[in-house]
N, C-alpha and C positions, 0 to 999 in steps of 0.2 A: 666611412669616407665620403660616400656619396651623399649621406645625408648632411653632413657638414657643408659640403659644397653647395647642395641645394638651399641651405639656409643663408648662405652668404650671396647666392644669386638673387634671393628674395629681397634682401637689403638692398643690392644694387638696383632692382627694379623698383623699390620704393623711393630710393633716392633720384633715380631718373624722373619719376613722377613729380618729386619736388622740384627738379630742375625745370620741367615744363611749366609748372604752376609758377615758378619765380618769373619766367618770362611773360606769362599771361596775367602777372598779378596787377599792373596799373589798368585802371579803368579807362574806357573810351570816353573822353570827356566831350558832353553835348550841352545844350542849353538846358537840359534837365537835371544837369548836375550841379552841385554847389561849387565845385572847383572851377567850373567854367566862368564863374565871376570873380575869380582871385584877381586882385590888382586892378578891379575896373570900378572902383568907387562904392558908393554907399549901396548895401543890399538887404532887403528884408526877406526874412524867412521864418517858418515856424519848424519845430523840432522837439524831440523828447530827450531828456538827460539820460543816457544809456549806460552810465558808469558812475560809482560812488564819487561824488565831487571830493576834490582835494584842497584842503585850506593850505595856503602858502604864506602865511604871516599878514601881508597887506592885500591878499587877493584870494580868490577861489578859483580852481581850474575845473571846467566842465567839458565833457565830451558829449555832443549833442548831435543826434542822427536826424537828417531833415526830413520832413513829411513829403510836400509837393516837389521841392527841389531835393534829390537824393544825395546821399554821402555824409561824412562825418566831419565835424569841426571842433577843433579845441579852442574853447572860449577861455580867456583870462577876463574875469569879471572883478567887480569890487568885492570886498568881504561880506558885506551886508546889502541886501537882505540874503539870508543863507538858503540856498537851493537844494533839493533833494533829488535823489536818484527816481525817475518816473515822472519828474515834472515836465509838463508840456509848456514850452516858452515860445513867445513871440520876440525875435532878435532882429535889431537893426544896427548894422556895423559894417567896416571895411573888411572884406575878406582878404587875407594875403596868402601867398604861396610859401610853404616851409623852404627855408633855404639853409644850406650848409654854413657853418661859422667855426672859426678857429679850428679848422681840421677835422670837426664833428659833423658826419652826415646826417643832420637833424632831418632833413626831408626823408631820408630812407628810414631812420629810427621811427618816424611817425607812420610811414608807409606799412610797416609791419603790423600796425593796428588800423590800418585802412583809413587813416586821417590824412587828408590832402590839403586841408584849409586851416589857417588861424584866424582868430578874432580877438582883437584887444579894445578894451573900453567900450563895450556894446551898451545899447540901450535894451533893456530887457523887461518884458511884461510876462507875469505868470498867468497863463491861460487856465491850467488845471493840474492836479496831482494824480498820483497813483496810476500812471499809464504806462509803467513798465511790467516786468515779469512778476507775478504775485510771489512766487517762491524765493526769488532773488531779493525782493523787498524784505521778506520776513527775515532772512539770513542778516541783511543789513541791519534791521531793527533789533536782534539778539546782540550783534556786535556793538550797536549803539547802548544797549542796556549795561553791558559788561564795561564798556569804556566809561560810562556815566559812574558805575560803582567805583571803579578804580580811580577816577577823578575826585570823586567825594570822600574816598578812603585814605588818601595820602596826599602830600603836597608834591609841586613839581620840583626838579625833573625826575625824581624817583618815579612818579606815575607815568610819566612819559617813556621812560625806560622800561617799566614793566609791560606797557602796551606794545612796545616795540619787541621785547622778548617774546611775548605770548603770541602776538598777532602779526608780527612783522610790519607794525605800523609805525613809521618814521617820521611822518609829517609833523609831529609836535616835537621831535628832538631838536634842541637849539643846535644852530649851526656850528658853534664851537666845539660842542660835545661829539657831533659828527666827525669833525676835522680830528679830534683826539682819539676816536675810535679807529679811524683809518691809520693814524700814526702808531698807535699800538697794535694792530693787525687783529681786532676782534670785532669788526663789523659783521662778520659772517654770524654772530650770535643774534644780531637785530634784524637780519634779513632772511626772508621765507625763501631759502634755497634748498637745493638737494641736500646738502650737508646739514643743514639746519634740522629739516624734517627728519632726517636719518637719525640724528643724534636725539630728537624728541622721541622718536620711536624706540631707540635703544634705552632711554630712561624709562619710559613707559613698560617696556620688556622686563627690565630688571625690577621695577616696582611691582608688577603682577607675580614675577617670580618669588619676591620676597613675601608676597601675601600667600603663597602656596598653590597657584594654579599651575596646571600641567603645561608643558611648553607648547603643544598644539593649540590649547585653547588661548595661551597667551598670544599667539600669533593673530588669531582672529580677533581677540580684544584689543591689541595694538593697532591693527588695520581699521577696526571701527572707530578707535579713538581718532586716528588720523583724519578720517572721514568727518567726524564731528568738528575737529579742528578748521578742516576746510569751511565747513557750515558756518562756524562762529565767525571767522574772518571775512565771509562774504564770498567765497568762491572765485576770487580773481584768477584770471587766466595764467599769471605768472606763478601762482600757489598751487594750482591744479597741477602744472607742469612739475614743480618742485616736488609735490607729493608723489607723483608717478616715479619720479627719479629716486626720491628718498625710499619709496615702498620698495623698489627694485634692490637698493642697497640693503635695506633691512632684511628683505628675503633672503638675499644671498648670504648674509652674515649668520643669520639665525639657522639657516639651512646647511652651513657649513660649505657652501658652494663659492666662496669668494673668488677663486681663482678660475672658475668656469662660467662666470655670470657676465662677462663682457659683451657676449652677444646678445643678451636679454637688453641690456642697457642700450647698445648700438641700435637695436630693432626698435625700442621705445623711441629713441633720438630721431630714427629715420622717419617713424610715423608721424612725429610731432612735425618735422620738417615738410613731409608731405600735406600736412594741414596748413602749416604756415612756414613756407620756405625762408621768409626774412630773418627767421630767429638765428639762423647760423651766423650770418654776418652782422647784424645790428641790435641783437639782445644779449647784452653782457650776462644778464641774469640766467639765462638759459645755457650760455657758454660756462659759467661758472658752477651751476647745478651738475650739468654734465661731467665736467672734469673733477669736481669735489667727489661725486659718488664713485667715479671710475678710480680716483685716487685711494678711496676707502677700499675699494675691491682689490686693489693690486698692492697697496703699502702697509695696511692694517697689519698683516702677518709680519712683514719685515720690522715693523717698528716695535710690533709685541715682542719679538725675539730680542732687540735691543733693550727694552725694558727689563726682560728677564736677566740680562747680563749686568744690570746695575748693582752695586753693593748694598742697596737698600730696596726694600719692598714698597711698591705704592698701593695703597688700599683701593678695593673695587667697591667701596660702599655705595649703594644706590647707583652703581654703574659709573663712578668717578673715573676709575682707570680706563675702562673702555671709551667713554666720552672723550677723554684726553688723547688717548690713541687715534680715535676715529678723525678728531679736530686736526691733529698734527698730520695724519695721512691726507686729508683733504687739503691742508696748505701747501704740502709738497706738490701737489698736482695743480693747484690754482695760482701758486706763485709766479711762474713765468707771464701768464696772462694778466695778472694784477699789474706787474711791473710795466707790461706793454700798454695796458689800457689806461692806467691810471699815474704812471710814471713815479710810483712810490714803493718803496722797500722798508718795511718795518724791521728795525734791528732787535727791538724788545718784544717782538710777537711771541716767541716761545715762552718767555717769562711771563708776559701778561696772561696768556692762556693758562700756565700752570697755577698762577695765582687766583684767577677768576674761575677756572673749571670747578672747584669745590662747590662754589654757591650757585652755579647755573642750575643745577638740579634742583635744590630746595626752592630757589626763586620760582622755577616754573611749576613744580608740585603745589607749594603753598600758594603762590599767587592765583593759579587756576581755582584751587580748592576754596580760597578765601573769597574770590570774586563770585563763586557760585553760592556760598553762604550768604552774600550781599544780596542776592534775589530773593531772599526770605526775610532777612534781618540786616539793614544798613548798619544800624548801631552796633551789632556784634561784630560785623565785618570791619569796622573801624577800629576796634580793639585787636581783633586778630591780624589786621594789616600791618601792626607795629613789628614784629620779626622780620617780615618781609621787606618792610621800609629800610630797616637796619642792615640786610644782605643787600639791598640795592644801593645803600649808601657806601657800604664797603666796596662794591662793584665800580662804583663811580670814582672812589677815593683812589683806588688802584690805576685806573685809567688816567685820571688827571696826574697823578704822581708820576707815572712812567712817561707820559706824553710831554711832562715838563723837562725831563732829563735832556741833556744836550747829546746831540746825535741818536736820539731815540728812533728817528726815521730819516732816511734818505730820500729827498724829494726832487722833482724836477729830471727825472731819469728819461731820457729820449731814446727809445730803441725802435727799430723797424720791425715790421711782422716777420720778416726773414729771421730776426733774432728769437722770437717767440716759437717760430716754426721749428728752429734748429734746436731750442732746449727740449720741445716735446718729442722731436725726432730721437734725441738723446735718451730720454726718458723711456720711450717705446723700445729702443734698442737694449736699454738696461733690463727692462722688464720681460720682454718677449724673447729676446737674443738669448738670455741665460736660460729661460725655460726651453728654447728649441735644442740648445746645446745639451741640456740635461736630458732630453729626449732621446738625442742621438747618441749619448753616452751609454744609454740603457740597453 
């Protein structure tokens, strides 16, 4: 009992540290900071691109850290010439302070990344390349190789979908498709979240199990594979957090400690908040990752019991049944937050997940394997990509068909934070209240 109390006091202390860091997060702005020159006319500065540039159709977004003038700037530049991570640039533009819009705290959202200035339509001169971290640059190079193989191996939008499923890379997904994914409740499949990583881990676990490895060896192989996954997608901070959350979910499920793992999850979240306290309020990805893995921990067993009562059996070939159960468990936990944040409720989400779940595992396994073959022979990879393309075509056909149904999703829902808080209070009472009643009755 004393040990349990000490553990929760540890979490309270870490959260207190997160609170202090939250209060001290904003920098002291002086003439040596780029933010000092926000809304003061034209400013010239030099800096290095510190994140992978993100293409957005008619533009590219660059996060640049200043040299002499300190601070980070989010630059929206013309699509060409294409800049790279590690480029040192000379920039001339009007710096603007981020501002909230349409009820969205955009300034706070960027503050979590320590970005306090915006820059539009700048004049840019490339000074030099290769000024970033060497290891990170190599991971982006590997990711670029895989992207190139997929692009040359199959047409769009299937190629864009495969890159989204494997790497969480959504920048090339058409806007129409992203809307249809939201309407059908399958966005989690293409987002690097805690649930996404946990499901990937579950797929790998079942694959290694089918190959005859011992369970203890399988756990280490799966963990190593998740680290390789991070390496290939370029170690973005959001993915690192998702892998930590996903690893805890996977560890809990494979160790048979689903009902006793909440402390580990909360401890991990508390440490992340101590590192970056803005995640809690202004990073929806962090919120969804935490809730999805928590949902897998507390609802998987309940949903599995419901499946056992069905008049028909659901096969678990390559972990299909487990993946479906984990997906539904994650959706139960994240639904109130999704409605609150996005004002959208997908009526067809359960059906969409049932129809799509059988092909997600083959897409991941075959897509990754064929992409690796492409490193050796692109010609052979183009032939082997055909079955992957067919599965991706089916995936898109299901999404497009269900999204076209009248009443597929209810949009424009406006609820306050108190509504979401009430939903989660109810879920907590249902889960832990029943557990407490069961203990008292023993």
